Structures are given as structure tokens and as C-alpha cells.
N, C-alpha and C positions, 0 to 999 in steps of 0.2 A: 181498071180501078186498082189502086194500090192500098194494101192493108198497112196499118200502123201498129207495130208490136211494141209493148212495153211491159216490163216485169213489175208486178205489184209487190210481191214478196216471194220467199222461197217456195217454188212449186206452183205459184199462181200467175197465170198469163192472161192479160187482158188484151183482146183483139179490138182495137178501136177503129171504127169506120169514120171517114170524113162526114161532115154534115150533109145529109141527103134530103131533098125535098120529099121523097117518098117515105121518109121516116115518120111523118105526121100520122098519129094514130087515127084509125077510122072511128066515126061517130056511131056506128051501128055494129052490133056483135055479129051480124050476118055479112058485114063487109069490113073485116079487120084488115089492117095493113100487114102485109107479109114481110117478115124479116127472116133471113136464112143463116145469119152468123152472129157471133158476139160483137158488141160494139156499143156506142153511145148514140142514142136516137133522140134528137131534140123534138119537142112538140109544143103546141100551144092549144090549151083546152078552152080558151076564151070563146064563149058562145056555143060550146058543145051542149048537146041535150043530155038529160039524165035518163038513161035507158031503163033503169029498174031491173036489169039483168042480175041474177044472183046465183048463177050456176045451177039453175033448175031447183032452187030451194035448198041446196046442200049447205050444211054448216061446214066450216065457219064463214063461208062467202056471202052470207045473208045477214049482215049486221042490222039488228032490229032498230037500235037507237039512232044510227047514223048511216042511212043508205048512201050508196055512191052518188055523188053529184058531178055533173058535167064530165061523164066518163068517156074514155077513149079505149080502143081495142087494137091489139096486135096479135098475130099468130106466128109462133116460132116452132120450127121443127128441127131438133138437133140431129146432126149427122151421125153421132155415135152415142153409146150409153155413157152416162156420167152426170155428175151434179152440175147444174147451171143455176145462176142467180139472176133475179131481176130487181131493180132498185130505182127509186127516185131520189136517192140521197144527194146526188150531184145536180144542182141547178133548179130544183123546184122552188117556186116562190110562194107556195101556199101549202096548206095542210093536206097531205095525200093519204090514200089507202090503196092497196094492191090486192087483187085476187088472181090466182092462176087456175085455169080449168083445163081438163082433158078434152080436147076436141078443137075444131077449127071454126065454129060458128055458134049460133044461139042454142044449138043442141048440146053444147059442151057441159060437162059436169064439174062441180067445184072440186079442186084438189087442195088448195091451201090459200091462206089469207093473212095479211098483216096490216096493222095500222101504224105503229110507231116503233122504229128501231134506231133512227138517227135524227134526233130532234123530233120534228113533226113529219118527217118523211118515213118511207116504208121500204122493206126488203122482204123478199121471199126466196128461199132456196128450194130447188126441186131436184129429185133423183130422176133425171131424164132418161127416156128410152128412145133409142135410135128410130127415126122415121115416124115417131109419134108427134102429133100436133098438139100444141099447148096454147090456149087462148089466154092472153095477158090483158087484164082489165085495170086501168088506172083512173081513179076519180078523186074528187075532193071530199074531205071529211067535214060535214056540215056542223059548224059550231059557232057560237057567238065570238066575235073578235078575230076570226080567221076567214080569208077568202076561200072560195070553193072552185076556182078556176084560174088559169093563167099559164105562162110559159114554164117549161120544165124539161127534163131529160130522162128518158128511160135508158138505163144502163143494163146490158146483158153480159154476164161474165160466165166463163167456163172454168170449172175447177181443174187444177192439175192433180198429179198423183198425191196420195196421202202421205203424211210424214212417217218416218220410221217408228215413232212411238204412238201410232194411231190406235193400237189395241193394248189391252191389259196384259197380253202375252209378250209384248215387246217394249216395255218401258225403257226410257233412258235412265241412267244411273246418276245419282247425286248424293252427296254426303256432307255433314257438318253445316256450318253457318255460311250464308252467302246468298247470291242471286243466281238462278239457274235458268238459262234461256230456253224458250220453246216457241214453236210456230204452229198454231191451230188452223191456219188459213184454209187449207185444203183437207183437213181431217174429216173423217166420217163420224156418224153417230153410233157409238158402240152399244148403248143400252146397258152397259155394265152397272150393277148396283151393289156389289159386294154382299149379295145375299139378303139385303134389307131394302125392299122397295119403298118403305115408308120414310126412312132416314136418308138413304143415298139414292133413292129412285125418284119417280115422277111425282109422288104425293108430297114430298118435302121440298124437292129441289127444282120443280118445274119440269117441263117435258124433255129437257135435255137438248143438246146440240153437238156441234163438232167438239169431240173430246180427245185429249192427249193424256199420256200417263208418264209419271216420273216416279221411279223407285228411290225414295230418299232414306238414307241410313243415318241414324244419330251416332255421332262420335263421342258424345258425352251425355250423361243422364241429366235431366232437368225438365223445366217447363218451357215449351216453345210456342212461337206464333208463326204461322205460315200465311202468306198472302200473295196476291198477284197484282198489287197496286201498280198502276201505270199502263195496263193493257188498253184501257179505254172502252171496253165492251162490257155489257151486262153478263156476268159470268156466275157459274156455280163451281164450288170446290168441294169435292168429296175426298175423305181420307180413309184408307182401309189398312188394316193390320196385315202385313204380308208383302210379298214382292212381285206377285203375278196374279193371274185370274182366280187363284184360290184364296186371295186376300179377303178378309171380312170387314164389312163396313164399320167404322167407328163414329164418324161425325160428318155432317154436311153443313155448308154455309152458303147462303144466297144473299150476298150483300157485303158491303165494305165496312168492317170494324175499324180498320186503320186507313181506309181509302176514302177518297172524296166522291167517287162515282159508283158504278154498279159492280166493281170488282169485289173479290171475296177474301175473307180472312177466317182462318181456323185456329183455335187454341188447342194445343196438345199438352196437357199437364201430365206429369209423372212418366215422361219418356225415359226409357232405359237405354243406356249406351249399347250400340251394336244392333238394336232393333231396326228393321226396315219397314217403312210405311209406303203404300202405293197411293200416290197423290194423283187425283183425276181432276183436270181442269176442263170445263165445258162452257159453251154458250148456255144462257138460261133457256132459250127457245130453239126449236129445230129449224126455224126458217132463217137463221143467220147466215150471212156470207160477207165477204170482204176481208180486209187485213185483220188478222188476230194474232199479232206477235206480242209476246210478253215475257215476264220472268217470274219464276217461283222464288219468293223471297223468304228466307228462313232466319229468324232471330230468336234470341232467348227472351222469354217473357219477363217483365219486371217482377220483383218479389211480391208475394201477396201481402196485404196489410195484416197487422197483428190481429184484427177482429174479422178475419176472413172466414172463420167457422163459428157455428153456434156454441161451441165449447169455449170460445175465447172472445166473448162480446166485450165491447168497450162500455163502461158505465157512464151514463149521462143523467143529469137531474135538472129539474126546473123547466122553464119555458124559454123559447127563443129559437135561434137558428144554429144548427150544427153543420159544419163543413165536412164533406167527405170526398174522396176520390177513389173510384173503383177500377182504375186502370190495371192494377195488378191482381184484382180479386178473381178467384176461381168461381165456378158454378158448383155449389155444394150439393144441390138436390134436396136440401132440407125443406120439409113441407108441413111441419107442425102436426104430424099424424095423419095427414090427408094423402090419398093416393089417387093415381090417375084412374079416371072412369069417364063415363059419358054424362055424369051428373054435373051439378053446379056446386063447386067448392070454392070458398073465398080465397084460400091460400094455394089452390092448384086449379085455376079456372080452365074450363074447356074453351078452346078457340073455335068459333063457328066457321071461320074462313078456312083453316087448315084441317079441321077435324081432329086436331091433336091437343093434348094437354100441354100448357105452356108453363113450365117451371121457371120461377124467377132466376135470372142469370147474373153472373158476376156480382154475387151478393156479399154484403157486409152486415155485421150484426152489432146492435147496441142494446144494453139493458137500461131502460128508462124507468125512473121511479116517479110516480105521480106526486106533485107537490101539494095537492089539495084534492078534495072530493068534487065531483062534477063531471062535465063533458069536455072532451078535448078534440082538436083537429090535428092530425099528423099528415104532412104533405111534403111534396118536393117542388112546390110552386116557386118560380123564380130561377129554377135551374136552367142554365144555358149550355153547360159542358156536356150534358147528356140529353138527347132529344126524346127518348122514350124510356120512362122509368117504371118501376113496379115496387110496391110496398106490401109486405105481409107483417101483421102484428100477431104475436103469440103470447099467451098468458103463461109467464114463467121467466126464468133467468138463464136457461141453458138449453141443451139439446133435448131435454125432457119437456120443454114448453109445448103447449097445445095451441093450434090455430085459433085465433080470436076473430080476426077480420083481415081482409086483403083488398087491394085495388090495383088495377092495371091503368085505366084511363080515368081522369077526374071528371069526365063528362063534357069538357070543353076542349081537351087536347090530349096529348100523349103523356103528360105528367100524371102524378098519382096523388090521391087524397083518401084518407081513412078517418071516420068519425068514431070516437070511443065515448059511449054513454054509460052512466052508472058507475063511474070509477071512484074508488075510495082512496083517500090520501094514503100514500105508502104502497099502493099496489105497484107491482113491477111487471113490465112487459118486455118481451124480446122483440125488438124491431129489426126486420130484415129488409134491406133496401138494395136494389140493383137495377139492371136493365131488363127490358121485356124478353129478349132472347140474346144468345151469344153473338149474333151478327150486329147488334146495336153498338154504336160507338160509345165507349166508356169515357170517363173524365170527371171533372169537378161537378159536384152536386150540392144542393142545399136540402137539409132535412129540417123542416120547420115544425115546432110543437107549440101550439097555442091553446089557451083555455077559451071555451065558448061562453064562459060566464066570468063572474068575479072570482078570482083565485087568490084568496088571501095567503100571502106567503109570509115569511118571517120579517122581522123588523131590523132596522139599522139605527145605530146611535153613535155619537161622537164622544170619545173619552180621551183622557190624557191631553187636554186642550187648555189653553192654546199652546202650540209648539214654539220652540225657540226660533227667533228670527235668523235669517241667513245674512250673509255679508252685505247684501243690498238693502237690508232693513225689512223685507217682507217675510211672510211665513208660508210654507207649503202645507196645504190642507187637502183632506180627502172628502170634503163636504159634497162634491159633485158626483159621488159614486151612487150606483143604482143596483137594484136587485130584481131578478125575475124576468129580465128581457134580453139576456145575452147567451153566452156559450157555457158549456161545461157545468159548473155549479150554479149558473144563473146570475152570478155576481160580476158586475163590471166596475172596476176601480178607476177613479179619476183623481189625479194629483195636479193641483193648480197653485199658482203663486210662487213657483220656484225660481231660482236664478237662471236666466237664459243661458243656453249652450252647455249647461252642466248635465251629467249623466245620473241616472237613478234606477232603482228597481223596487219591487214590492216584497214585503215580508209577512209572515203569518205565524200565529201561535194560538193555542187553546186558552191561554190566560194572559192578562195584561195588568198585573199588580205591581210590576217593577217601575222604578223611575231612576234608571241608571244614567247619570250625566256622562256622556261620552262624545268625543269630538266637540262639535259646536251645539249639539242638541241633547235630547233625552230619549233613550231607548226605553219604551214602556212594555215591550213584550217579554214574557217570561220564557225561559228555556223549558222544553225544547222549542225553539223557533226555527222556522224554515225560510229560506230566501229563494224567491223565484228568479234565479239568475242563470247565466249560460252554463256554469259548471254543473248545477243540479240537473238542468235539462239534458246535458250530455250523459251524465252518469245514469240517469233513469230512462234514456232513449225516448224522451217525450218532449218535443219542441214546444208544446203548449206551456211547459213549466218555465219558459224563459220570458221574463218581463222587462228585459233590458230596454231602456228608453232614454230620451234626451229632451230637456225642456226647450221649447221654441222661444221665439222672441217675446211672446206674450206670457211666458212662464207656465205654459201647458205642457205636461209630460206626454211626449209622442213615442209610440212603440217603434223599435228599430227592426226587429225580426221576431218570427215565432208567434206563439199564443193564438194561432188561428185567425189573426186579424190582418196581417200584412204590415208593411212599413208605413210610417207616418200616419198612423191612426191614433186617436186619443186614447190614452190609458191602457188598461189591461183586462182581458177577459179571463177570469179565474177558472182554471180547470177543476174537475172533480178531484183529481189526485193531489195529495198534499206533498210538499217538497222536503219532508224530513223523515228520518228513519223511524220505523222500518218502511221502505219504499212500498208503494202500492196502497197505502191508506187512502180512503176516500171520504170526502165530505158527504154527510148524510142528512136527511131531513131531521130537524130537531137539534142538530149540533149548533154550538156557538163558537165562533172563531173571531180573532182580532187581527186587523191588518194595519200595517204601517209602511210608509214610504221612506227608504233610505236614499240620499242623494249626495253628490259631491258639493262641498261648500268651499269658501276661500277665507284665508286669514291674512290680515294686514291691509294696508291702504292700497287701493288701486293706483298705478298699474303694476305694482310689484307684490302681489299676494303670494302666500304659500298655498298649500293644499290641505283640505280637511274634509269633514263630512257633517251631515245634519240629518234630522228626522222630521217627518210630518207629525200631525196629530194621529190618533188611532180611531179606526172605524170598527165598532163592535157589530157583528152580524149574527142574528139567530136565523138559521136556515129552516 
């Protein structure tokens, strides 16, 4: 008989046998099929009985909810000490589970078990001892929608020598930005936890598996993101401060912040140039085997948003939906005066699954002023850019605010919802919104604030009306504007009836007693008046101050960029910040402001007009 040899990856050698009739697993644990070498062993479990064997009651080989169905048995005796793996990943047509027991028949005792590691198929890795027999059990996992028997292949592999960076004492070196290759295929399980078993050990990161070590040195100070996107396995990444086994655990990640599968991402804020970090990449579980080749990717983190801390919240007012993106946000640790304990705390809840306190991560802050008295709902419903959100509400306006209420899951999913009762008009709350933990993918989110009753807000009225007609004979008006259901200040401006294809923007003032005839129309706003235009937005570093728009074919003014709406949306969502000096002034409840639309107009008979401008009527708003 001739062996077929092929290399899977550096250090991993698969010895594949030709298809053998004797490879069919035995239907009785007392009569298993004997295999003596690594290889691929096809089988067909159709019609096999369900033995009920569970490794003599040993956990974890006795799954209570789904016992083995139509199971088959093999016995394998390695010729030398070393890790070997068994798998149904190649070729099984149904949902499988595997147990490996020490022994050669029904007297064997459970050693290890696995249900899913490659789709609905299973893998187990064993630290084999020479001349010791191991009973391999493969069966169907009984569940609705999946078969419990059929053809498949049992693959047995033997691990090669471990890589050079298999231990914390021998890490490979890396520095700066870039992607740094590693191969964990034949790595051992070190058990290294950087002195912190809760964060970098089994309690936080799973039981661990084949791990390798990279000593990464920062070449510049800053905020960094490290990931191993692309490896394709379910991994854990631990980062320790130091360059060898004396390094101390900093942070662990189990999951892909930037990745699409089970790979891991770690955020490292405040990195100092020249500092070395020991990066540990591992399988999530100990029973993993097969190819595990990947790269450690190091990039600079995006800059944090202006409202990244409780000391610099963004003011918002009114009701409606407020857009946010927490991609560059850090995890502040702010908890409104509550601290970790085993109790139940709304702004620092205890996680029953991990046994740990879960502080809100990648958080951003807003100061919201209640527009009326009553009850309100604050939620992230409709968010698609973040799968798992978290909201904390604190009474106050800065880092001295105290926890009022918090929510992780809204009861129907992983988004968040908080109810505020007994609120008085003018009350201010610090809203903290982010993800459930650092491993959750950040992105675009919706912060919705709605009244649970009638919330009488201010009134609107039209003044300085009618406006002067434009060159086509029509007039541009603000009569379609609304209050209390949009962004920022709660005011949404609509300008209609304008000349198609002409550009315009909105203006604001605290008084409107003037009637200055200028260009083709009448400017009714008194100085100081502000313009929501690109120049103001650039100078104040706030794109929401940009209302630049263009009339469509129906004379409706459509936004071009900015203002939190996106292009080709009707009108303009007025932010809380005012566009005139001194910068930073905010619209507050009780204030009255006047709004007018400026737009380009034409002079002279078509098709040879000159260029001029015009104005709409004025909308008076009491907030």
C-alpha cells in the first residue's frame, strides 16, 4: 500500500490513505474499526444504530440535549507522543458531533467532545500518548431541519513541530504599521494569561487553544487597532504590556470588531512610541486543529469624535432622530457614579453569562434638554450599522452627572431602550450611547427621542409675507417647515416654489424687523444674522451648519451635503448650534428665532438672463 503525502501548511503534514473498505466505522463501541495511521476514512452511517454510549457518563461526552444519533466507532493508537486531530469537516453531508475516549471499547472513558467548528461539522484535537488507544465516536446531532445520518469522512491528522513563536519566551518581533504573518497550525496551548485569568485567561476568553506570540513595538505614539482579520478561524487575541513571559495582561478580545467572522480585534488607545506589547493569538477552544495561518494587522485608529468624553458632550434638544457614528470612539469607563459589584446597577449591569460587569464600550455623549414635561422613550431602534448597542442615561450635563437609567437589550433584540418618567420641561440628561463591549462592530447608529404623550412644543408662524416673486413669476416660501420631529434643534425647514436648478441656503436671526430691498427680494432678518452655508460649516468644524441646496424641477429645495441628512433630501434639519459669532451659541427652549431662505435668481428675459438673488418669506419659531 502506498502512502500519499501532502503539506497542509508550514509544519503540518497530512498522511492521506486511499479509500479503504475497512475504513467504515463500526456500529458497536465493542467492535470499533481499527485505524493505525493518519488519513481520510470515508464512511456511511445510514442505517446505523444509536448506541447511547457516552464515555461512561463523563462530561463533556454526554450531551444531554442532543445525544449521538446513528453513531460509528473507530479505535486509533498513535505510534508516538504528539497532538493528533480528528474531524468530519471534509465530506459529511449532515450535522455531526465527535467524542474521543481513552480506551479501545465500551469501557473507554470520555476525553474530549465537539459539536461545531466548521459549519455543522466537528473537530477534536488530542494530546496523544504513544501506544495508547483512543476510541473515536462520530454521530449525528439531532435537531429539526438536519439529517442525523449519511455519508461522510473521518480525517485523522498528526501535528508537526510547533512554530518558533509557540511560547511567550520566544515571540517573533514586529514594529510599526502593517501586516505580520504567523502560523498557528501546529502550535501548542501555552496557558499564558499575563497574570490576569479573568481578562486574558479562560474566564474571559474561552478555554484557549493553539497560541502564538508576537512582540510588537510601536514606532509612534497614538491610538491603534490590532486584528487578525482573514484567518478564518474563531480566535482570541490577548495583548500584554511587555515583550516576554513577564508581560502583564492589558486587554482581551473574543470576536471581530473589524472582521466578518470569528477573528478578533483589540483597540489600544494611548500607545507610547517605543513601547513593546506581547500579542497572543489563539483558537477560542482547545480542540481546534487544521490550518491556522493568518496575519496580525496593525493600523492607526480613527480619531475620536468631539463628544467622546463626558466632559465634552454634544448638546441636542427636542424630539426626533439623531445620527451618530462611534467608529473612532474610545471606551471611557464612565458609569454615573456606579461601580462594579455583584448587584444590579442600571448603568453598570452584571452579566449573568460571563460573571463580569459590562461597562458600555466605544461610548459617545449628548446633553439632551427635555422640551416639555412628561414621559419619554430614548432608544436605538432602527440602527443597522451596530448590531448590539447600550444606552445609559445620567441626570446632569457633564462628568458629574449621576446614573438615572440604563439598558442593554430592549427585550426583543440587542438594541437598547430606556423610558424616562416624571421629566420636567428643561430637565437635562447626559445620554451615553455605545456598544455592548469592545468586540462589537461600531458604526452608524440612530438615537431616537420620542415623547410618550402629547408634548406641546413651541409655535411657528409666517412673517415678512408674501415674498418677492422670482424671474419665473413664482415665490419661494417656508410654509412647509415643521418643528419637533427632526434633528438638532428639532426644526426642519422646507423651501418650495423656487426656480428649478438654482442654488440656495438658509439664514437665521434673533429678530426680523428689517425690510431691506436687496437683489430681487427683501431681506427681513436683522443683524447679527447667520448663514448656514459651507464657509460657516468649515470655520466652525460642524458639517451640520451647511444647508447648501438646489431646487429640483418641482421647485423643492434639496440638500446637497451635510446637515445630518445626506444628499437629495428635502430641506434642512436645523442644528442646535447657531451660525454666527460668537461660535458655540445654542438654541435653547424658550428662544425665538427667525429663518429665511436665500437663493439665486435671474434677471432679464430668458434665454439671456444675468445673475442675481432673492429671498423667501420668514418663518418665526418659538422653541
